[in-house]
N, C-alpha and C positions, 0 to 999 in steps of 0.2 A: 120849477120847484114846487108849485102848487099841485102838480100831478103826483109827485112823490108823496106829498102829505095826504092827498086823497087816497092813494093806493095803500098807505100805511093805516089810515082810518078804516078803510074797507076790510083790510086784513084783520085788524083788531076786532071789528064787529063780527066777522065770520068766525074768528078763533075763540071768542069769549065763551061760548057753550062748551067748547073742547077743554079749555082751561078749567072750567068749573067741574066738569066730570072727572078730569084727571086729578084735580085738587081733592075732591070728595073721596075718590078711590084711594089716594095716598094717605089721606087723613084716617080713613077706616083701617088701613093696614097698620098705621102708627098706634092706634088705640087698642089693637089686639093684645099687646103686652100688658097694658093697664087692666084690661078685662081679665086676663088670665091671673094676674097677681091678686086682683080684688076678689074675683069669684072663686078661684080654686087654690089660692095661696101658692102659686107656682114658685119654686126656688129658682135661683139663677141658672142652675144646671138644667132644670126642666124647660125654662124659657129658651135656653140654647138649643136643646133638642127640638123644641117646637119650631124655632126659627130655621133649623136645618131641614125640617120637613117642608116648610114653606119654600126653602131654596130648591128642594127636590121638585116640588110642583112647578116652580118658575122655570127650572131647567127643562122639564118635560114640555112645558108650554112653548118656550122659546125654540127648542131644538126640533120639536115634532109637530105640535098642534098649530102653531102660527102658519107655517108653510102649507099644511094640509087645508086648514080652514080658509086661508086667503085664496086658494085655488078654487074652492067650492062655493064661497059666499062673498058678498060685497062687504066692504069694511063697515058700513053702517049696520048691516045685519049681524056681523060678528060682535060689534060693540053692544048692540041691544040685547042679543042673546046672552052674551057673557055677563052683562050687568044684571040681567034677570036671574041667571044661574047663581052668580056670586051673592046677590041679595038673598035668594032663597037659602043658600047654604049658611050664610051668616045668621039669618033668622032662625034656622034650625038650631044652630049653635047657641043662640041666646035663649030660645024658648025651651028647648029640652035641656034641662040642667043635668047633663051627664058628662062626667069627665071622659068616659070612653068615646063618646061622640066627638068631644072636643079634640081628642087625639087622632081621630080618624078623618076628620074633615079638612085639616089645613092643606093637604096636598091638592084637594079638589078646589078649594078657595084660591090657592096660589095659581093653579092652572087657569082658572077663569080670569084672575087678575092679569096674568101674563097676556092673555088674549085681548083683554080690554086695553091694556097699556100699549101693546103693539099696534092695534087698530087705531087707537087715538093718535099715536105718534105719526102713523102713516097718513091719516086724514089731515092732521096738522101740516105735515110736509107737503101734501098735495094742494094746499091752499095757494101756493106760489108756483110759478113755472120753473122749469129746470135751470134757467139762467140765474135764478135768485137763490138756488139751493146752496147750502154751505158746504 
């Protein structure tokens, strides 16, 4: 029984940074709508279109980029590269107060978020052996 408790504690310690990164990524995506409403006074219809653009970016990421990148790079490199790209794109959106830029960037942000999310889930899943996978 003690072995199980030690295994669980080790898993939690290894997974904590992954949880933190995933939490920050998800939190950032949740605050996009608040930023758009506050900064550009987006209407519900405009928010819907913006979220559809994010959906397009996520679709591109999950259907094409994740497979391609996972063959070429390690999960850690995908995570770091994607976080850096996503941070730069969000920074551009925040610094350059242009509604045009705000409309052009969501697909790219969502594509990088999809890469981060997929890599994080894979890294999280790889923390345990195949017999303990759900």
